[in-house]
C-alpha positions in Angstrom: 67.3 68.7 143.3 69.6 71.8 144.9 71.4 73.9 142.2 73.6 74.9 144.9 77.3 73.9 144.9 79.1 72.8 148.6 82.4 73.8 148.4 83.6 70.4 148.9 81.8 69.6 145.3 83.5 72.6 143.7 86.8 71.6 145.0 86.4 68.2 143.8 84.9 69.4 140.4 87.8 71.2 140.0 90.6 68.8 141.0 88.2 66.7 138.3 89.2 69.3 135.6 92.6 69.4 136.1 93.1 66.2 135.5 91.4 65.9 132.4 92.9 69.3 131.1 96.6 67.9 132.7 96.4 64.6 132.3 95.9 61.3 130.6 92.7 59.1 131.1 92.9 55.0 131.9 91.5 53.0 129.5 88.2 53.3 128.4 86.0 49.5 129.6 82.7 49.6 127.7 81.3 47.9 131.0 82.2 48.1 134.8 84.6 45.5 135.3 86.0 45.0 131.7 84.8 44.4 128.1 81.1 43.8 127.5 80.1 40.2 127.3 77.9 41.2 124.1 81.1 41.8 121.9 80.1 42.7 118.3 77.2 44.7 116.8 74.1 43.6 117.8 70.6 44.0 116.7 67.7 45.5 118.0 64.4 44.0 118.5 63.0 43.3 114.7 60.0 45.7 114.5 63.0 48.5 114.9 65.5 47.2 112.5 62.3 46.3 109.9 62.5 50.2 109.6 65.8 50.5 109.6 65.8 48.1 106.5 63.0 49.5 104.8 63.1 50.7 101.4 63.9 54.4 101.0 61.1 57.0 99.6 62.8 58.3 96.3 64.2 62.3 96.4 62.6 64.5 94.0 64.3 67.0 91.6 61.5 69.0 89.7 62.8 71.0 86.4 62.4 75.0 86.5 59.5 74.8 83.9 58.0 72.4 86.4 57.0 69.9 83.2 59.3 66.8 84.4 60.3 65.4 87.9 63.3 63.4 88.5 62.8 60.1 91.3 66.2 59.6 92.7 66.3 56.3 94.5 68.9 55.4 97.2 70.3 52.3 98.4 69.7 52.1 102.0 72.3 52.4 104.9 75.6 51.9 103.5 77.5 49.0 105.2 80.0 49.4 107.5 83.0 47.8 105.3 81.6 51.0 102.9 81.8 53.3 105.5 85.3 52.1 107.3 87.0 52.2 104.0 90.7 54.1 104.3 90.2 58.2 104.1 92.8 61.0 104.3 91.9 63.4 106.9 93.2 67.0 105.6 92.4 70.6 106.8 88.7 69.7 108.0 87.9 67.6 104.4 87.4 63.9 104.8 88.4 62.1 101.0 88.4 58.8 99.8 91.9 58.1 98.7 90.9 55.9 96.0 88.3 58.1 94.3 89.6 61.6 94.9 86.3 62.3 96.1 84.7 62.5 99.5 84.8 59.6 102.0 81.4 59.6 102.9 79.1 60.7 100.2 75.4 60.0 99.8 74.5 58.5 97.0 71.8 57.5 94.7 71.5 53.8 92.9 68.7 54.7 90.0 67.0 57.4 88.3 63.1 57.7 86.9 62.1 60.8 85.2 58.2 61.6 85.8 55.7 63.6 83.5 54.4 66.0 85.8 51.3 66.5 83.6 50.5 63.1 83.5 52.5 61.3 86.1 53.6 59.2 83.4 56.8 57.5 84.5 60.3 56.4 82.5 63.1 54.4 83.5 66.2 55.9 82.9 68.4 53.4 80.4 72.1 52.5 80.3 72.9 53.9 83.8 75.9 52.4 84.9 76.5 49.2 87.3 76.5 49.3 90.8 76.1 52.8 90.4 76.7 55.8 93.1 74.8 58.6 91.3 75.7 62.0 92.8 75.6 65.8 91.7 72.6 65.8 89.7 72.5 69.1 88.0 69.7 70.2 85.0 71.3 72.0 81.6 70.0 75.5 81.3 67.8 74.3 78.7 66.5 71.4 81.0 67.0 69.0 78.2 70.0 67.1 80.0 71.0 66.2 83.6 74.7 66.0 84.4 75.6 63.8 87.3 78.8 62.1 88.5 79.0 58.1 89.0 81.7 57.3 91.5 83.7 53.6 91.3 86.3 51.9 92.9 88.8 53.8 91.3 87.5 57.2 90.4 84.7 59.4 90.1 83.2 59.4 86.1 81.1 62.0 84.4 77.2 60.5 83.2 75.0 62.5 81.2 71.0 61.8 80.7 69.2 63.0 77.6 65.9 63.6 78.5 64.2 63.3 75.2 65.8 60.0 74.8 65.4 58.8 78.2 68.9 57.2 78.4 72.1 58.1 79.8 75.6 57.7 78.4 79.1 58.3 79.8 81.1 61.7 79.2 84.3 61.1 81.1 86.7 58.2 82.8 86.9 58.2 86.1 89.0 61.0 86.4 86.6 64.0 88.0 88.6 65.9 91.1 85.5 66.2 93.3 87.7 66.5 96.8 86.6 69.7 97.7 83.3 70.6 98.6 80.4 71.6 96.3 79.7 70.3 92.6 82.7 69.5 90.5 81.5 70.5 87.5 79.0 73.5 85.8 76.5 73.9 82.8 77.6 76.9 80.5 74.6 78.9 79.7 75.0 77.2 75.9 73.9 73.8 77.4 76.2 72.1 75.4 79.4 72.4 77.0 80.3 71.5 80.8 83.2 73.0 83.1 84.6 69.8 84.9 87.3 69.6 87.5 89.9 67.4 86.4 92.5 65.0 88.7 95.5 66.8 87.3 97.5 64.1 85.2 100.9 65.8 86.1 100.5 65.8 89.9 102.5 62.7 89.9 102.7 59.9 93.3 100.8 59.7 96.0 103.1 61.5 99.0 104.1 58.8 101.5 104.9 59.6 105.1 108.5 58.7 106.1 108.6 56.4 109.0 111.5 58.5 110.2 110.7 62.5 111.2 112.6 65.0 109.8 112.2 67.1 112.6 109.5 68.1 115.2 106.4 70.4 114.1 106.0 73.7 115.1 103.9 76.2 115.5 104.2 79.9 116.9 102.5 83.0 117.5 104.2 86.5 118.0 101.8 88.7 120.1 99.1 88.6 118.0 95.6 87.2 119.6 94.5 84.8 117.0 91.7 82.7 118.8 89.7 79.7 117.4 87.2 77.6 117.9 88.3 73.8 118.2 88.1 72.0 114.4 88.7 68.3 113.8 90.9 67.1 110.8 93.4 69.8 110.8 96.8 69.9 108.7 99.3 68.3 111.5 102.7 68.2 109.5 104.7 68.6 106.4 103.3 65.1 104.9 99.5 66.1 105.6 100.3 69.7 103.4 101.9 67.2 100.7 98.6 64.9 100.6 96.3 68.1 100.9 98.2 69.7 97.8 98.0 66.1 95.8 94.2 65.8 96.4 93.3 69.2 95.4 95.6 69.6 92.1 93.3 70.6 89.7 92.8 71.3 86.1 89.6 72.8 84.6 88.5 71.6 81.4 85.5 72.2 79.0 84.1 69.4 78.3 81.1 68.8 75.3 77.8 66.9 75.0 80.0 64.4 72.4 82.8 64.0 75.5 85.6 66.1 73.6 87.8 67.6 76.3 89.6 71.1 76.1 91.9 72.3 78.6 91.6 75.8 80.6 94.6 77.4 81.8 96.8 76.4 84.6 96.7 73.1 87.0 96.4 74.4 90.6 95.0 74.1 93.8 91.4 75.3 92.6 88.4 75.5 95.2 85.9 76.8 93.1 85.2 78.1 89.6 81.7 79.5 88.3 81.3 80.3 84.4 79.4 83.8 83.6 76.1 84.1 82.5 76.7 84.8 78.7 79.3 81.6 79.5 82.4 83.8 78.0 84.0 84.0 81.8 85.2 82.1 84.8 85.6 83.0 88.2 87.9 80.8 90.0 89.5 80.9 93.0 92.7 78.6 94.2 94.5 78.5 97.3 97.5 79.8 98.2 100.3 78.7 100.7 101.0 79.6 104.1 98.8 76.5 105.0 97.4 76.4 108.6 97.5 73.6 111.6 95.1 76.3 113.5 91.9 76.6 110.9 90.1 74.0 108.2 90.8 74.9 104.7 88.5 77.5 104.0 90.3 80.1 106.1 93.6 79.0 104.0 95.0 82.1 101.7 93.2 82.4 98.3 93.1 84.2 95.4 90.3 85.4 93.1 90.6 86.1 89.4 88.5 85.9 86.4 89.4 83.8 83.6 88.5 83.9 79.4 87.0 80.8 78.3 90.0 79.8 76.8 92.0 80.3 80.5 93.7 83.4 80.0 94.3 85.9 83.0 91.7 88.3 82.4 91.8 90.1 86.0 93.4 89.8 89.5 90.6 90.7 92.0 92.0 89.8 95.3 94.7 88.0 97.2 93.3 87.1 100.3 95.9 86.3 103.0 95.3 83.2 106.1 92.4 84.1 108.3 93.6 82.9 111.6 92.5 86.1 113.0 88.8 86.7 112.7 87.7 87.6 115.8 85.1 84.7 117.9 81.4 86.1 117.5 78.5 85.4 114.8 78.8 88.1 112.6 82.7 88.1 112.8 84.4 87.7 109.0 87.6 88.0 107.5 89.0 91.3 106.1 88.9 92.3 102.6 86.2 91.6 99.9 84.8 88.2 100.3 81.5 86.3 98.3 82.7 87.1 94.7 79.9 85.8 92.5 77.9 86.6 89.3 74.6 88.9 88.7 72.4 85.8 87.2 70.7 88.8 85.0 73.7 90.5 83.4 76.2 88.9 80.7 79.0 89.1 82.6 78.5 91.3 86.2 80.5 90.4 89.1 79.3 91.5 92.3 80.8 90.9 96.0 80.7 92.3 100.1 83.8 93.7 101.9 83.7 94.5 105.7 83.9 98.0 106.8 84.3 97.2 110.4 87.4 95.2 109.7 85.1 91.8 109.8 84.9 92.6 113.8 81.3 92.0 114.5 82.1 93.5 118.3 83.1 97.0 117.0 80.3 99.7 116.8 80.1 100.5 113.2 77.5 102.3 111.2 78.0 100.3 108.4 79.1 96.8 108.0 79.7 96.1 104.6 79.8 97.7 101.4 78.2 95.8 98.5 80.4 96.3 95.0 79.9 95.4 91.7 82.1 95.4 88.6 81.6 94.6 84.8 83.4 93.2 81.8 86.2 94.4 80.7 86.9 94.7 84.1 89.2 97.4 84.2 86.8 100.3 85.5 86.7 101.0 88.9 83.9 99.5 91.1 80.6 100.9 91.6 78.9 100.3 94.8 75.5 98.7 95.0 74.7 99.3 98.2 75.3 99.2 102.2 74.3 97.4 104.9 73.7 98.4 108.5 74.0 94.3 109.7 76.2 91.7 108.1 75.5 91.1 104.6 73.8 87.9 103.9 73.4 88.2 100.1 71.2 89.4 97.2 68.3 88.1 95.5 68.7 89.5 92.1 65.4 90.2 89.9 65.6 91.7 85.9 67.6 94.9 86.8 66.6 94.8 90.6 68.1 93.5 93.4 67.2 93.0 96.9 70.4 92.6 99.3 69.5 91.0 103.0 71.7 91.9 106.0 71.4 90.2 109.3 72.7 90.2 112.8 73.1 87.9 115.8 73.2 89.8 118.7 69.6 91.5 117.9 68.1 89.0 115.9 67.5 91.3 113.5 67.2 90.9 109.5 66.8 93.2 106.5 65.9 93.0 103.0 66.6 96.4 101.1 65.2 96.9 97.1 68.0 98.5 95.6 68.3 99.4 91.9 71.5 98.8 90.3 71.3 101.3 87.5 70.6 103.8 89.9 73.0 102.5 92.9 73.5 106.0 94.1 69.8 106.0 94.9 68.7 105.3 98.4 67.3 101.5 98.7 63.6 101.2 99.9 64.1 98.8 103.5 61.1 96.1 102.4 61.6 93.6 105.6 62.6 94.8 109.1 61.7 92.1 111.8 63.3 89.3 114.0 63.9 86.3 112.2 63.1 84.4 115.7 59.2 86.1 115.0 58.1 82.5 113.2 54.7 83.8 113.2 55.0 87.3 111.3 57.6 85.4 108.3 56.9 87.0 105.3 59.1 84.1 103.8 61.6 84.0 101.0 61.4 85.1 97.6 60.0 82.4 94.6 62.8 82.3 91.3 62.5 81.3 87.9 65.0 81.0 85.4 66.4 83.5 82.7 67.6 83.4 79.4 71.3 82.1 80.7 69.4 79.4 82.7 70.2 81.3 86.1 68.1 82.1 89.0 66.0 85.4 89.2 63.4 86.9 91.1 59.6 85.8 89.9 57.8 88.8 89.4 54.6 90.3 87.5 55.0 91.7 84.2 54.9 94.9 85.6 57.8 94.1 88.3 55.7 95.4 91.2 55.1 92.4 92.5 57.7 89.4 94.0 56.2 85.7 95.0 57.2 84.6 98.4 56.7 81.2 100.2 56.4 81.0 104.1 56.2 78.2 106.9 53.3 80.1 107.9 53.8 80.2 111.4 50.8 80.6 113.5 49.4 79.5 117.3 48.0 76.8 115.1 50.9 75.2 114.1 52.8 76.1 110.7 50.7 76.7 107.5 52.6 77.5 104.5 51.4 79.7 102.0 52.0 82.0 98.6 51.9 85.7 98.8 52.2 87.8 95.9 54.5 90.8 97.8 54.1 94.3 96.6 57.4 96.1 96.2 55.5 99.4 97.0 53.0 99.2 99.4 55.4 96.6 101.4 52.0 94.5 101.8 51.4 91.0 100.9 48.4 89.2 99.3 48.3 85.7 100.6 47.4 83.7 97.2 47.0 80.4 98.7 47.3 78.9 102.0 47.9 75.2 103.9 44.6 73.9 105.0 43.8 71.2 108.5 44.1 68.4 108.2 46.8 68.8 106.0 50.0 70.0 105.8 51.1 71.3 102.6 54.3 73.1 101.6 54.2 74.7 98.4 57.6 73.7 95.9 57.6 76.1 93.3 55.1 78.4 91.3 55.0 76.8 87.6 52.4 78.9 86.0 51.9 82.2 87.3 49.1 83.3 85.1 47.2 80.4 85.5 48.3 80.4 89.2 49.6 76.9 89.3 52.0 75.8 91.9 53.4 72.1 92.6 53.0 70.9 96.4 54.4 68.6 98.8 51.6 67.5 100.8 51.2 64.9 103.8 48.9 64.5 107.1 49.2 62.4 110.2 48.4 59.2 108.4 49.1 60.3 105.0 52.9 60.4 103.5 54.2 63.2 101.7 53.4 63.5 97.9 53.9 65.8 95.1 50.8 67.5 93.7 49.7 70.4 91.1 47.6 72.7 92.7 45.2 75.6 91.1 45.4 78.4 93.8 42.2 79.8 92.4 39.8 76.7 92.3 41.7 74.6 94.6 41.7 71.7 91.7 44.5 69.4 93.1 46.2 66.5 90.6 48.5 64.2 92.5 51.9 63.7 90.4 53.3 60.8 93.1 52.1 58.1 94.8 54.8 57.0 97.5 53.6 54.3 99.7 53.9 54.7 103.6 57.5 54.4 104.4 56.9 52.5 107.7 54.0 50.4 108.3 54.8 49.5 111.9 54.2 53.2 112.6 50.4 53.0 111.4 48.1 53.7 113.7 50.5 55.9 116.4 48.7 58.7 118.1 50.0 61.9 118.0 48.9 65.1 119.8 50.7 68.6 119.2 50.8 69.8 123.4 50.9 73.0 124.5 51.8 74.0 128.3 53.6 76.6 129.9 57.0 76.8 132.2 56.6 78.1 135.3 58.2 81.6 134.1 55.0 81.8 131.9 57.2 81.1 128.8 54.7 78.7 126.5 55.8 75.5 125.3 55.4 73.1 122.6 55.6 69.7 122.3 54.4 66.5 120.3 53.4 63.2 121.8 53.3 60.1 120.7 51.3 56.7 122.0 51.3 53.1 121.0 48.7 52.3 118.9 46.5 50.2 120.8 46.4 52.3 124.3 43.4 53.9 125.7 42.3 56.6 127.7 42.6 55.1 131.2 45.3 52.3 130.5 47.8 52.2 133.1 50.5 55.2 132.9 53.2 54.4 130.1 56.9 54.8 130.9 58.4 57.7 128.3 61.5 58.8 126.6 61.7 62.7 126.2 63.9 63.2 123.7 65.3 67.4 123.1 67.4 69.8 121.4 67.6 73.0 123.4 67.5 76.3 121.3 68.8 79.7 122.3 66.0 83.2 121.8 66.5 86.7 122.9 62.4 87.1 123.5 60.4 84.8 125.8 57.6 85.8 123.1 59.3 84.2 120.3 60.6 81.6 122.4 56.7 80.7 123.3 55.8 80.5 119.5 54.2 77.0 118.0 56.8 75.1 116.2 55.9 73.0 113.5 52.6 71.4 112.4 50.2 68.9 114.2 49.0 67.4 111.0 53.0 66.7 109.5 53.1 63.0 108.8 54.6 60.9 110.6 58.3 59.8 109.8 61.3 58.2 111.1 65.1 58.3 110.5 67.8 56.8 112.2 68.3 59.4 115.1 64.7 59.6 115.9 63.4 58.3 119.2 60.0 57.4 117.6 61.4 53.6 117.4 59.6 53.2 121.0 56.8 54.0 120.6 56.7 50.3 118.8 57.9 48.8 122.4 54.9 50.0 124.5 56.8 53.7 124.8 55.1 56.9 125.3 57.5 59.2 123.2 57.8 63.0 123.6 59.6 64.4 120.4 60.3 68.0 119.3 60.6 69.1 123.0 61.1 72.9 123.7 63.7 73.3 126.2 64.1 77.5 124.9 67.4 79.0 126.7 66.0 83.1 126.7 68.0 86.0 127.5 66.3 89.1 127.1 67.4 92.3 126.5 71.1 92.9 128.0 71.0 89.2 129.7 72.8 86.3 128.0 70.8 83.1 127.4 73.0 80.5 129.2 73.8 83.0 132.3 70.4 80.8 133.2 70.8 77.9 131.3 70.8 75.3 133.8 67.6 76.8 135.4 65.8 77.3 132.3 66.8 73.7 131.1 65.5 72.1 134.5 62.2 74.1 134.2 61.4 73.0 130.7 61.7 70.0 131.9 59.5 69.6 134.4 56.9 71.7 132.9 56.8 69.0 130.2 56.6 65.6 132.7 54.2 67.6 134.4 51.8 67.8 131.5 51.8 64.5 130.1 51.4 62.7 133.6 48.2 65.3 134.4 47.4 63.8 131.2 47.0 60.6 132.6 49.2 58.6 130.1 52.8 58.3 131.8 54.2 57.0 134.6 56.5 59.8 136.2 58.9 57.4 138.2 60.0 55.9 134.7 61.0 58.8 132.4 63.8 58.6 130.2 66.2 62.2 128.8 67.8 61.7 125.8 69.3 63.7 122.7 71.7 64.1 120.1 75.2 66.5 119.8 73.4 69.6 122.1 70.7 67.5 123.1 73.5 65.1 124.9 75.1 68.0 126.4 71.2 68.6 127.9 70.9 65.3 128.9 74.3 65.2 131.0 72.8 68.5 132.5 69.7 67.3 133.4 70.5 64.1 135.3 73.3 66.6 137.2 70.9 69.0 138.0 67.5 67.3 138.9 65.9 64.3 139.9 62.9 64.6 137.2 64.3 61.2 135.0 65.1 57.4 135.5 67.6 57.6 133.3 69.7 59.0 130.2 70.8 59.0 127.0 73.7 61.1 125.8 74.9 60.5 122.1 77.5 62.3 120.5 78.2 64.9 123.0 80.2 67.7 124.6 80.2 67.4 128.5 83.5 69.6 129.3 82.8 73.5 127.9 86.9 74.1 129.0 87.1 72.0 125.6 85.8 74.3 123.9 87.2 78.0 125.7 86.4 80.5 122.4 82.8 79.5 122.4 80.1 77.1 121.3 76.5 76.8 120.1 75.4 80.2 120.8 77.5 81.3 123.3 80.2 84.1 121.8 81.5 84.9 125.2 85.2 83.0 126.0 86.3 80.7 129.0 87.9 84.0 129.8 85.4 86.0 129.6 82.8 83.8 131.4 84.4 81.1 133.7 81.7 81.0 136.0 79.2 80.3 132.9 81.4 77.6 131.3 81.9 75.7 134.7 77.8 76.0 135.5 77.1 75.0 131.8 79.7 71.6 132.3 77.9 68.1 133.2 81.5 67.2 133.6 81.8 69.5 136.2 78.7 68.0 137.9 79.5 64.3 136.8 79.6 63.5 141.3 75.9 64.6 140.7 74.9 62.4 138.3 73.0 60.0 140.8 70.5 58.0 137.7 72.0 55.7 134.9 73.5 57.3 131.7 74.6 55.5 127.9 76.8 57.4 126.1 77.0 56.2 122.7 79.5 58.5 120.3 81.4 58.1 117.1 84.7 57.5 117.1 85.5 59.1 114.1 83.4 62.6 115.0 84.5 65.6 113.5 81.8 68.0 114.5 83.4 70.9 115.9 83.4 70.8 119.6 82.2 67.0 120.1 85.6 65.4 119.6 85.2 61.4 120.7 87.6 62.6 124.1 84.6 64.5 125.4 82.4 61.4 126.1 85.2 59.4 127.0 86.5 62.0 129.7 83.0 62.4 130.6 82.8 58.8 131.3 85.8 58.3 133.5 84.5 61.5 135.9 81.2 59.1 136.4 83.0 56.3 136.7 85.3 57.9 139.3 82.0 58.6 141.5 80.8 55.8 141.1 78.0 56.2 138.8 76.2 53.7 136.5 77.3 54.4 133.2 78.4 52.8 129.9 80.0 53.9 126.6 79.8 52.5 123.5 82.1 54.0 120.5 80.8 53.0 117.3 83.9 52.4 114.6 84.5 54.8 111.9 81.5 56.7 112.7 81.5 60.6 112.4 79.1 63.0 114.2 75.8 61.0 112.4 76.0 57.6 111.9 75.8 56.1 108.4 76.7 52.4 108.4 73.6 49.9 108.6 75.9 47.9 111.4 76.3 50.9 113.4 72.9 52.3 113.5 70.9 49.1 114.5 73.7 48.2 117.4 72.9 51.8 118.8 69.4 51.1 118.7 70.1 47.7 120.3 72.1 49.4 123.2 69.4 52.3 123.8 66.4 49.5 123.7 68.6 47.5 126.4 69.0 50.7 128.4 65.6 51.3 128.2 64.2 48.0 129.3 66.4 48.0 132.2 66.4 51.5 133.6 62.9 52.5 132.8 60.5 50.2 131.5 61.6 47.3 134.2 63.2 50.2 136.5 63.1 48.3 140.2 60.1 49.8 142.4 62.0 51.9 145.0 
């Protein structure tokens, strides 16, 4: 299809744009002419439904010593009744008013204990009835595991004794889990926990008056305060009162026998962290004024050190409302940030502070300084390091630090070894590379627990080497490895690497002396399971024996494809074919599923991603269901958008998008396995945005499926995805990239699905509603499905089954059984 717009098309698109921005839309009908005849939740073919309703494979949590493993069983997808329960949406949070916890939490229903050495398995006794378990945390001595249990009226704190293998309740349902992050923390003595409690003095829940007290007013006096689009923000005074009500927290010390001791005054506590020696608490409390423009994590807050008995020892910082952070991916708030405790010292703080005003658009020789301050916190802070790029944290060892930094615009990352005892001495740059380059990724350091139960770098006895685990990108696909990285030579010696026909990923080094590691191993036909591996003699001992989670997919044919785009960029995708398909059979209908990604280098964009030996797994959002229905499925299809040097990737977004899709289709058609007249395209979120654009700017597809997408970029005017420029910086880019602008050119059937309660930045439900209205106004074949109570990712079993039914019906009608033209 010609990508050049006529003047008439541009004028029509501009009129539609004005209507979108300035006016309301007509009520949306689910199908042409009114309400869909298929009312209520529907069920897809039984082969698909059985995959969704199959038992979940347990999650695993391994002790730091590697001797015990928790098997965490989950109950499957929740019901729509659970997902649609009342929730309060405040300052970017979603809170269950009945429990004072998250409204859409993920829970475990059972816990088992497995001995790694001999794979013996034990059921934990005494767990609560109708358990909803979360926040699993090993004690520093690994003799206990603490967790929360959510009941109808609140959240309890529980404890598992690994010696007796029994669970018992530590508190009533009074834990405050409204804020993100774990609501409790172990002290280093392994006998005490610091716990967030609902403040007993907070009073009754505020109730909104039916009569307004006055208008809600916001103002800005001449200061630039750009902001990306956010959902669930505070809207009025009642919202502020509700935020205070849910967030009002009293910290308490809780011992293993259940005794409680209050710490300090109650407040709007966002986080607390105990010092390694257990004598101090680092406490952050949210302050006023609140904002109606940004979420809670940009609200003013105070950072203090408290003693163990709750006395204020030191006020470290009082940070203002951060509404003025520049629009740039490496922009940060002014002032100190990211306070934490050094894990290798009893009570030493460290933090970063921007030297460029937090503005990534400014030229600066130094972006951040990293500081340290030790108890009793009366001295001047010591500078640990300065960074040329944006600070990204410190990996601490015993008396050593590796300072990490990154820069988005160049995709550069650096890691510098610093001696904390000699901070004035220049550090040694260990790694300086493009983080897009998977083939040369040295990996991430391996950590171990020290005497405080904190994670520190695993080193050899002389502290000359650290140990790294990498995905091991290569032209043959990912081959994870463990390496010994020398801190002087900066060279890595690979100790062990995954070998075909398996994809085996190291999980932990459990015995450095005897070179024993725990790995998660899988193949095309073998589901992931955990093993103990000897890196020297390659001896392998199986620990878990999880069965195939989806027998319906056994025998499905899988092939990793490598091909080129017309501009020479190398591309990859994974092709799945039905188990009974044979060479020479009639070409199949196909569903192409993708998610575009931006790169600064064509070489990096062309690197092979994933592994041909990964097990075929499936989740609610996967396209693989349709390989059971007689379709070919092209998944993880490379759609790279490249902008090398000073060029921006999105300047040629549409052209690269179409070229990538065309190359993928040509590859499978030339193989003789796919009918080019019966190819559908689909994606979720940015993949939905891609789908709208491909239907508007090409005739490659028979139909499209777009879930939870954004289609009008003027509704995200201060940047989106990897685009840092604002609408006013690059209006033509925003216009050209918006499928809404070209709704009159979409002449293939498109199914739009969206969660009615989507809170993802930029993909508000209005995006699908307005796009559907534009399509309908031009006579397109389109269907809009809103899933009640669902967010950006769908949770309820009824919603997921219905979504799969919608997709199956659409594909059958407009792709598999497409009328011959």
